[in-house]
N, C-alpha and C positions, 0 to 999 in steps of 0.2 A: 846096906841101908841108905847109901848116898843116892842110889838109882831108883829108890822106891817111889818117891813123889813124882819124878818125871814120868815113870812108867804108868802110874795111876792117871796122870794128866793125859798121857798119850792114849791110854785106853779110853778115856772119856771122849776125846776128839774122834778116835776111830769108831767108837760106838755111835756117837751122834752122826758121824759121816755115813755109816752104814744104814742107820734108820732113816736119815734124810734121803739117801739114794732110793730106799725102798718106797717111801712116800712119793718121791719124784716119778718113779716108774708107774705107780698106780694112778696118780693124777694125770700124767702125760697121756695115758691110754684113753682118757675121756675125750681128748680133742685131737689126737694125732691122726686119726683116720679121716677127719673132716675134709681135707683137700684131696685125699687119695680115693675117696669113694667113687668118683666118676671112672677111675681106672679099674676099680674092683667091679663096678657095674658092667663095664665093657668086657672084662675077662669072663665073667660068669653069665653074661647076657641077662642081667637082672634090671629091674626098674627102681625108681626112686623110693617107692614105698617098701620095697624089700631091703634095699641097701641101708636105709635108716636104722634097721634092726642091728646092724653092726655096732652102732653106738647105743641104741636103746636096750639091747639084751645085756650088755655089760653094765650099763647104768641102773637098769631096773633090778637086776639080781643083787648088785652091790648095795643099792639103796635099801631094799627090803631086808637084807640080812645083816646090815651093819650094826644095828642095836644088839641083835643076838650074838654077833661076833664079839662085841664088847663084854657081854655076859660070859661067854665061853672063856675069854681071856682071864676074867676075874676068877672063874671056877677052876680052870685047869692049868693056869699059868700063862703069862703073857708071852714069854719066849717060846714056849711049846706051841701055843696057838699061832704065833707069828711064823714059825718055821713051817708048820702044816700049811698055812695060807700061802706062803711063798712057794712051796713045792707045787701046790695046786696051780698057782699063777704061772709058774715056769712050764709045767707039763702041758697045760692047755695053750700057752703061747706057742709052744712047739707044734702042737696039733693044728692050731689055727694057721701057722705059717706054712704047713704042708697041705692045707685043705684043698681038696680037689673039687669042691662044690660049695655053693653059698650056704647050704644047710650045715655042712661040717664047720664052716667058719663061724656061723651064728651060734652053734652049740658050744664051740670052743670059747667064744667071747662070753657066753653066759657063765660058764664055769670059771673063767678068769675073774668075772665079777664076784663070784663066791669066794675065791681066794683073796681078792681085794678087801672084802668085807671082814675077813679075819685079820688081815695085815693092818688095816687102818687104825682100829681102836687099840690093838696090841702095841703099835708104835708109840701112840700117845702115852700109854701107861709106862712103857719102858723108858721113854725120854724123861718123864717125871722122876723115875727111880734113879736114873743116871745123874741127874742134876741135884745140887744141894737145895734144901728147902728155900733158901734165899733167892735162888735163880730159877726155881721151878716154873714160875710164871712165863719164863722165856720159851718153854716147850711149846705151848699153844701158839705163840707168835711165830715161832720158827716153822711150825707145820703149815700155818696159813700162808706164810711167805713162800715156802717151797711149793705149795699147791698153786699159788698164783703164777710162779715162774714156770712150773711144769705145764699148766694149762696154756700159758702164753707161747712157750716154745714148741708145744706139741704139734700144731699145724705146720710150723716151719720144718721141723724134723720129718714129719709124715710126708709133706709135699716133696722135700728133697729126696727122701728114700724112694718114693713112688716114681719119681722122674729118672733118677740116675742109677738106681740099683733094682729094687722091686718093692711093691707095697708090702710084700711078705716080711720084709726086714723090719717093718714097724713092730712085728711080733717077735721075730728072731733076735732082735737087739736086746730083748728082755732077758735072754738066757745067760750070756756072759756077765751082764751087770748083776743079775740075781745071784749068780754063783759067787761073785765078789761079796755081796751082802751076806750070803749064807756063811761064807768063810769067816768074815769079820764077826758075825753074830756068835758063832761057836767059840771064837777066840776071845772076845772082849765083853760080851754080854753075860752077866752072872746067871747061873741056872736058876730056875724057879724053885721056890720052896713048895713042898707038897701041901696042897690045900684040899680039904674035904669039900666037895661040891655042896653048897648050901642054898643055891638058887635053882629055880626051875626055869627051863627055857619054854617060851610060849610057842611050842611047835604048831599048835592049831592056829594061832594068830598069824604066824609067819606064812603058813600054807594058804590060809584064806586070803590074806592081803596080796600075796604073790599071784594067786589064781585070779583074783578080782582084777588086778591091774593088767595081767596078761590078757584076760578076756577083753578088756577095754582097748588095749593096743591092737589086738587081733581084729576087733570090730572096725577100728579106724582103717586097718589095712584092707579089709574086704570091701569097705564102702567104695573105694576107688574103682574096683572092678565091677561090682554088682549093684551099687546104689544103696540108699538108706531103706528102701521098701522091701529088700530081700529078707526072707525068713531067717537065714543064717545070721545076718547082721543084727536083726531084731533079737534073736536068741542070745547072741554074744553080749549085747547091751543089757539084756535082762539078767544074764548070768553075772555080769559085773555088779548090777544093782543088788541082786540077792546075796551074792558072796560078800559084798561090802557091808550090807546090813547085818549079815551073820557075823562078820568080823567085829563089828561094833558090839553086838550082843555078847559074843565070846569074851571080848576084852573087858566088858563090864563085870563079868563073873570071874575073871582070872585074878582080880585083886593085885597083890604085889608082884605076882609073876607075869603080869600082862606086858605086852610089848611096850605100851605106854601106861605106866602105873597110874592109879586113880588120883593121887595127890598132884601129879604133874598134869594129867588131863583136866583136872578141875581148877587149875591155876589160870585165871582169866588173862593175865598178862602174857603168860607163856602161850596160851591158845591164840591170842592175837598175833604174837610173833610167828607162830606156826602157820596161821592162815595167810599172812602176808608173804612168808617164805614160799608157801605153796603156789600162790598166784605168780610170784616172780619166777619160780621154777619153770612155769609153763613156756617161757621164752628164753631161758638161760642158754640152752643148747642150740636154739634156733639160729642165733647169729653166727655161731661157730660152724653150723652145718650149712646154712643156705647161702651165705656170702661166697664161700668157695665154689658151691654148686653154680651160682649165678655167673661168677667169673669164668668158670670152666665151660659151661654149656652155652652161655650167651656170647661171651667175648673170646672163647676158644683159648683161654689161658691154660698154661701147663699147671701141673699139681703144685710145683714150687711157687709159681707166681700167684696161684690161688691161695696158698698158705700165707704168702707175703701180704696179700690183700687184707688179712686180719690184723696186721701189725698195729694200726691205729687203735683198734678196739683193745687189743692185748696190752699195749703200752699204757693206755689210760686206766685199764683195769688194774694193772700192777701198781702204778703210781698212786692212784687214789685209794687202793686197798691199804697201802702203807700210811697214807695221810689219815685215813679213818681211825686207825689204831692210835695215832698220836693226838687226835683232837677229841676222842670219845669222852674223856673226863671233863673237858672244858665245855663242849657243846651239848653232850647228852644224846641218848639214843633217839629220842623223838625228833629232834631237829635234823640229825644226820640222815635217818631213814626217810624222813619226809622229803628232804632235798634229793636224796638218792632216787626215790621212786619218781619224783617229778622229772629228774634228768633222764631217767630211763624212758618215761613216756614221751618226752621231747625227742630223744634220740631215735626211738622207734617210729615216731610220726615222720621224722625227716627221712628215715630209711624206707618208709612206706611209699615214697615217691620214686622208688627204683624203676618202676614201669615207665614213668615219663622221662626221668633224667637220663638213664642209660649209662652215661660216662662214670667211670669209677671215682674220679676226683670229686664228684659231687656227693659221693657217699661218705667221704672221709669225715666231714663235720658230724654227721649222725653217728658214725662208728666211735668217734672220740667221746661224744656226749654219752652214748650208751655204755661204753666201757667205764667212764667215770662213775656213772650211776651204779653199775654192778659192783665196782671196786669199793665204793663207799658202803653199799648195802651189805655185802656178804659178811665181812668181819663184824660189822656193827650188830647185825641181827643175831649172830651166834653169841656175841658178848652179852647182849641184852637178854636173850633167852636163858643163859646161864645165870645171870645176875638176879633174876626174878624167882628162882626156885630155891628150895632148901639146899644149902651148900653140899650136903651129902648126895644130892641128885645132880650136881653140876655136870659131871661127865656124861651121865645118861641124857640130860637135857641137850647137851651139845650133839650127842650122837643122834637123837631124835630129829633135830633140825637138819643134820646132814642127810638123814634118811629121807626126810620130806623133800629136800632140795634135789637129791640125786634121783630118787624114784619119781618124784613129781616132774623133774626135767625130762625123764624118759617118756612119760605120758604126754607132756607138752610137745615134745619133738614129734610123737606120733600124730597128735592133733594138727600141728603145723604142716606136717608132710601131707596129710590128707587134704588140707585146704589147698596146698600148692598143686598136688596131683589132680584134683578135681577141676582146677582152673584151666587146665589144658596148656596154657602158656606159662612157662616158669617165671618170667618176670612179673606178669600180672598176678600169679599165684603168691609169690613172695610178698608182693605189695599188699595183697589182701590179708595174708598171715600177719605181717607186721602191723597192719592197721588194727587188727583184733588185739595183738599184743600191747599196742599203745593204750587201748582202752583198759586192759587188765592192769597195766602199770598205773593208770589214773585211779582205778578202783583201789589199788594198793595204797596210793597216796592219800585217798580219802580215809581209809581205815587207819592209817598211821596218824593222821591229824586228829581224828575223833577218838581213837581208842587206846593209843599208846600214851601212858602218863609221862609227865615232864620229869618225874622222879621214879626210879625203879622201886617197886615194892615187892618184897618177898611174900610168898604165901604163908 
């Protein structure tokens, strides 16, 4: 009896540690490849538009499936769903690590995204169940903090591994760490109670949205080689338009089983948050992707140095993400996201002079300002989106915003890559892409000022 309480406390810490490590691995894989892609391009003799799929495939699949992953976790048990997701993530990390072609690597990354979509919402639910009701609110904050750290150190880890071991170890390193998570999960996470599936998964919605976004990304890819006037490109853009319209039609008829239920889709405050999140997502991955590309291809930097080049952005991102959580109740969502979008617009405008400035040191102020804006924005927009819906929809609302940010980021990266590739010169192309992104950030600022209320109102 004497050892019982310490044992329970120890299991709590081990459980939280295991789940935190799982989220770290998933989030780290979004950014770890960014400084290593020039090395991957060289090995597989691929170009910029192909290599960006290493990030886009992972993000697109994860983003589109994350809401369904949350529903699967509620239906069949969080631990069970988590374990399946982790096994998928591990298996395809191994396949990606031994990939002999770019095609095999991209397929592996897509399936890793599917595993991540099962892991992410399951972890959030299990963290809440491990903590007491009094401390349950810490779970969301802990996950956001871990994601920020993982996104920040990802380029450093990826660059180091690509330079001193092999880029393949960005994937192989997932295996031993995932085994540790799996062992601790079986040991300290309580089994799921058997639930009867009472929800329906929106298979048609997921399939239509995935197909629509894939068609759009593929169109961006082909534009670089054959131009906008090609029939194939026109057909892909038309496919995106028709599939997306069909997705909206199907969602309208799916009612409560829809990917985005009617009561959430009809909430004006939530829709505003979603629109702003979608606009910001268009350039979220661009900074992580193009700054290392610029340092590597223009300045001849190694993968490690290219990863270190992101430190100002990552540092500001982490610090201001923490600040946002502490000032939310005092300043409110409207003021914070307005300041955040304005900072992002300014940072992107400063970075758009990359073509004229050349020297890295001149990019640092823009990176710091952009990172501060992203840090303030990310946690605030999720908190705001959750606060304006019915409390019973809080988890779903958060998952939908994640879906928009991740899948939208994949589309944005494809668009930015097309702009850079069509420019011919990488410096000039990045300058053009960042100029467009600055305008998108300013549009987001205007939407925030005009349509986000000073006080959150639930539907």
